C-alpha positions as CSV (number, residue, x, y, z in Angstrom):
1,A,-0.1,0.0,0.0
2,R,1.2,3.6,-0.7
3,A,-0.2,7.0,0.3
4,T,-2.4,8.8,-2.2
5,P,-0.6,11.6,-4.0
6,L,-3.3,14.4,-3.3
7,S,-5.4,13.4,-0.2
8,P,-3.6,13.5,3.1
9,V,-5.7,10.6,4.4
10,G,-5.9,8.2,1.6
11,I,-4.2,4.8,1.0
12,R,-4.1,3.1,-2.4
13,L,-3.5,-0.6,-2.9
14,P,-1.5,-1.8,-5.8
15,H,-4.0,-4.7,-6.5
16,R,-7.8,-5.3,-6.3
17,V,-8.6,-7.0,-3.0
18,D,-11.8,-7.8,-1.2
19,I,-11.4,-4.9,1.2
20,S,-14.8,-5.6,3.0
21,R,-13.1,-8.7,4.6
22,H,-10.1,-6.8,5.9
23,P,-10.0,-6.4,9.7
24,L,-9.2,-2.7,9.5
25,F,-12.4,-2.3,7.3
26,E,-14.6,-4.4,9.5
27,D,-13.6,-2.3,12.7
28,G,-14.3,1.1,11.0
29,T,-10.7,2.1,10.6
30,L,-10.9,2.3,6.8
31,E,-13.7,3.2,4.3
32,V,-13.6,3.0,0.6
33,Q,-13.8,6.4,-1.1
34,D,-12.4,8.0,-4.3
35,E,-9.4,10.3,-3.7
36,G,-11.4,13.2,-5.2
37,S,-14.3,12.7,-2.7
38,Q,-11.6,12.8,0.1
39,L,-10.5,16.2,-1.2
40,L,-14.2,17.5,-1.2
41,A,-14.2,16.8,2.6
42,Q,-10.8,18.6,2.9
43,I,-12.4,21.7,1.3
44,V,-15.4,21.8,3.8
45,G,-12.7,21.8,6.4
46,A,-15.0,20.6,9.3
47,K,-13.6,21.2,12.7
48,R,-14.3,19.8,16.1
49,G,-17.4,21.1,17.8
50,E,-19.0,22.7,14.7
51,M,-22.4,22.3,13.3
52,V,-22.1,20.9,9.8
53,I,-24.7,19.8,7.3
54,D,-24.2,17.4,4.4
55,F,-27.1,18.5,2.4
56,C,-27.2,15.8,-0.3
57,A,-25.7,13.0,1.9
58,G,-26.6,10.0,-0.3
59,A,-25.1,6.9,1.2
60,G,-22.9,9.0,3.4
61,G,-19.3,8.6,2.2
62,K,-18.5,12.2,2.7
63,T,-20.5,12.3,5.9
64,L,-18.2,9.8,7.4
65,A,-15.1,11.7,6.2
66,L,-16.5,14.8,7.8
67,A,-17.4,13.0,11.0
68,A,-13.6,11.8,11.3
69,M,-12.4,15.3,10.7
70,M,-14.6,16.4,13.6
71,A,-13.5,13.5,15.8
72,S,-17.3,12.8,16.5
73,T,-17.8,16.0,18.2
74,G,-20.3,18.8,17.5
75,R,-23.3,18.1,15.2
76,L,-23.3,16.6,11.8
77,Y,-26.6,16.3,9.9
78,A,-26.8,13.9,6.8
79,C,-29.8,15.1,4.7
80,D,-31.2,13.5,1.7
81,V,-34.5,13.0,-0.1
82,S,-33.9,9.2,-0.5
83,E,-34.7,7.2,2.4
84,R,-33.0,4.1,0.9
85,R,-29.7,5.8,0.5
86,L,-29.9,7.0,4.1
87,D,-30.7,3.4,5.4
88,N,-27.4,2.5,3.6
89,L,-25.6,5.0,5.8
90,G,-26.7,3.2,9.0
91,P,-24.4,0.2,8.9
92,R,-21.4,2.4,7.8
93,L,-22.0,4.6,10.7
94,A,-22.1,1.8,13.1
95,R,-18.9,0.4,11.8
96,S,-17.2,3.8,11.9
97,G,-18.2,4.5,15.6
98,A,-19.1,8.1,14.7
99,S,-21.4,9.3,17.3
100,N,-22.3,12.9,16.1
101,V,-24.1,12.1,13.0
102,Q,-27.9,12.5,12.7
103,A,-29.4,11.1,9.5
104,M,-32.5,13.2,8.2
105,R,-34.7,12.4,5.3
106,I,-36.3,15.6,3.7
107,E,-38.9,15.8,1.2
108,S,-37.0,18.4,-0.9
109,E,-34.6,21.1,-0.4
110,H,-37.4,23.4,0.6
111,D,-38.5,21.0,3.5
112,K,-39.8,23.0,6.4
113,R,-37.9,21.0,8.9
114,L,-34.7,22.7,7.6
115,E,-36.0,26.1,9.0
116,K,-34.6,25.4,12.4
117,F,-31.0,25.3,10.8
118,V,-31.3,28.8,9.0
119,G,-28.3,30.9,9.6
120,K,-26.7,28.4,12.1
121,A,-24.6,26.0,10.4
122,D,-20.7,26.5,10.4
123,R,-20.2,24.4,7.1
124,V,-22.6,23.2,4.4
125,L,-21.8,20.7,1.8
126,V,-23.9,20.6,-1.3
127,D,-22.7,17.5,-3.3
128,A,-25.4,18.1,-5.9
129,P,-27.1,15.6,-8.0
130,C,-25.5,15.8,-11.4
131,S,-24.9,14.1,-14.7
132,G,-22.0,12.0,-13.1
133,L,-20.0,12.5,-16.3
134,G,-16.9,12.7,-14.2
135,T,-17.2,9.0,-13.6
136,L,-17.3,7.8,-17.2
137,K,-14.0,5.8,-16.5
138,R,-16.0,3.4,-14.5
139,N,-19.5,4.1,-15.8
140,P,-19.1,4.5,-19.6
141,D,-22.7,4.0,-20.2
142,L,-23.6,7.2,-18.5
143,K,-22.9,9.2,-21.8
144,W,-25.9,7.4,-23.3
145,R,-28.2,8.4,-20.5
146,Q,-27.7,12.1,-20.6
147,S,-29.1,14.6,-23.1
148,P,-29.2,18.4,-23.4
149,A,-32.8,18.3,-21.9
150,S,-31.7,16.3,-19.0
151,I,-28.8,18.5,-18.3
152,R,-31.1,21.5,-18.3
153,E,-33.3,19.8,-15.8
154,L,-30.3,19.1,-13.6
155,V,-29.1,22.7,-13.8
156,E,-32.4,24.0,-12.6
157,K,-32.4,21.6,-9.7
158,Q,-28.8,22.4,-8.8
159,N,-29.5,26.1,-8.8
160,S,-32.6,25.4,-6.5
161,I,-30.5,23.2,-4.1
162,L,-27.6,25.6,-3.8
163,A,-29.8,28.6,-3.1
164,A,-31.8,26.6,-0.4
165,A,-28.7,25.3,1.3
166,S,-27.1,28.8,1.3
167,R,-29.9,29.9,3.8
168,L,-28.4,27.6,6.5
169,V,-25.0,29.0,6.5
170,R,-24.1,31.3,9.4
171,P,-22.3,34.7,8.9
172,G,-18.6,33.7,8.3
173,G,-19.5,30.2,7.6
174,R,-18.6,28.2,4.5
175,L,-20.7,26.7,1.8
176,V,-19.2,24.2,-0.6
177,Y,-20.8,23.3,-3.9
178,A,-19.5,20.2,-5.7
179,T,-20.3,17.9,-8.4
180,C,-18.7,14.7,-10.2
181,S,-19.5,16.4,-13.5
182,L,-17.0,17.8,-16.1
183,L,-19.6,20.2,-17.7
184,S,-19.3,24.0,-17.1
185,A,-23.0,24.3,-17.1
186,E,-23.2,22.3,-13.9
187,N,-20.1,23.7,-12.3
188,D,-18.7,27.2,-13.1
189,D,-22.0,28.5,-14.5
190,I,-23.9,27.5,-11.3
191,V,-21.4,29.2,-9.1
192,A,-21.4,32.3,-11.2
193,A,-25.1,32.6,-11.2
194,F,-25.3,32.0,-7.5
195,L,-22.7,34.7,-6.7
196,E,-24.6,37.2,-8.9
197,K,-27.9,36.7,-6.9
198,H,-26.1,36.4,-3.5
199,P,-23.6,39.3,-3.3
200,D,-23.2,38.5,0.5
201,F,-21.2,35.3,-0.4
202,S,-17.8,35.4,-1.9
203,L,-15.5,32.7,-3.5
204,L,-12.9,31.4,-1.1
205,P,-10.0,30.3,-3.4
206,A,-9.5,26.6,-3.2
207,S,-5.7,27.1,-3.1
208,A,-6.2,29.0,0.2
209,V,-7.7,25.8,1.6
210,L,-5.7,23.1,-0.1
211,G,-2.5,24.9,-0.9
212,K,-0.8,23.8,2.2
213,Q,-1.2,20.2,1.1
214,G,0.6,21.0,-2.2
215,I,-2.6,20.5,-4.3
216,A,-2.7,22.4,-7.5
217,C,-6.1,24.1,-8.0
218,D,-7.6,25.5,-11.3
219,G,-7.8,29.2,-10.2
220,D,-10.3,29.6,-7.4
221,V,-11.9,26.2,-7.7
222,L,-10.9,22.6,-7.4
223,R,-11.2,20.8,-10.7
224,L,-10.0,17.1,-10.9
225,L,-9.6,15.4,-14.1
226,P,-9.3,11.6,-14.5
227,H,-6.5,11.7,-17.1
228,K,-4.6,14.3,-15.1
229,H,-5.1,13.3,-11.4
230,N,-6.0,9.7,-11.6
231,T,-9.3,10.3,-9.8
232,D,-12.9,10.6,-10.8
233,G,-13.7,14.0,-12.5
234,F,-14.6,16.5,-9.6
235,F,-15.6,20.1,-9.3
236,A,-15.7,22.1,-6.0
237,A,-16.0,25.7,-5.1
238,A,-15.9,27.0,-1.6
239,L,-18.1,30.1,-0.9
240,M,-18.0,32.2,2.4
241,L,-20.9,34.1,3.8
242,S,-19.8,37.7,4.7
243,L,-19.7,38.7,8.4
244,S,-21.6,41.7,7.3
245,A,-24.5,39.4,7.1
246,L,-24.8,39.6,11.0
247,W,-28.0,41.6,10.4
248,W,-29.5,38.3,9.4
249,C,-28.7,36.9,12.8
250,A,-30.6,39.9,14.5
251,V,-33.7,39.0,12.2
252,L,-33.4,35.4,13.3
253,L,-33.2,36.3,17.0
254,A,-36.1,38.7,16.7
255,R,-38.2,35.9,15.1
256,D,-37.3,33.5,17.7
257,M,-38.4,36.0,20.4
258,G,-41.8,36.7,18.6
259,L,-40.8,40.3,17.9
């Protein structure tokens, strides 16, 4: 085994093995995750004691990575619209020993139960539903399952999810938008449109977050390409809510007090 070249927590085995029977996997020491996914967790940068929301948690691979970064302290919410995917998280959580994760099925990005988190989260990860075209190396049939019409539908959904998730971020907090797509329409264009409509957010250069690890970033965002980085194709942008948005906290406080 050898250390992964990009992720500071990754191990790569030289041959295919049944890792599910390895003692270190069975006791929760190891999990299987693409190196690109590991870097997304690094961009989120969750810390001990924080309140973190994985807005599109799926089966929870990144949730587990965030829980490890938080050393099972603070509060970590794994949200998803699919009960089946969240059910798959259960056994993985039990194996990992993480004790700060709460799975939460939501009806949509506008679920009213999310209101209690508005303006309170230190970090919010939006690993948005996307075309998945960054995974063509291992899912080559994906290219036959996408079309211009399906991409337009995804873009509309991505804009809606990112806008809804942004409401949960506290002033000074971090919002990370990510996909496993190679298309600008699902990546750079989404971020540009969001920043135009939400001037209280600003782009936090990925190099400022990952530079200390020697990871080269494409301008202000993380862009991983299979032929270049030997990972799945990934895009991630970190956005920070200005501290000048403290007025929003006053609004929330007044609302909670019934004023």
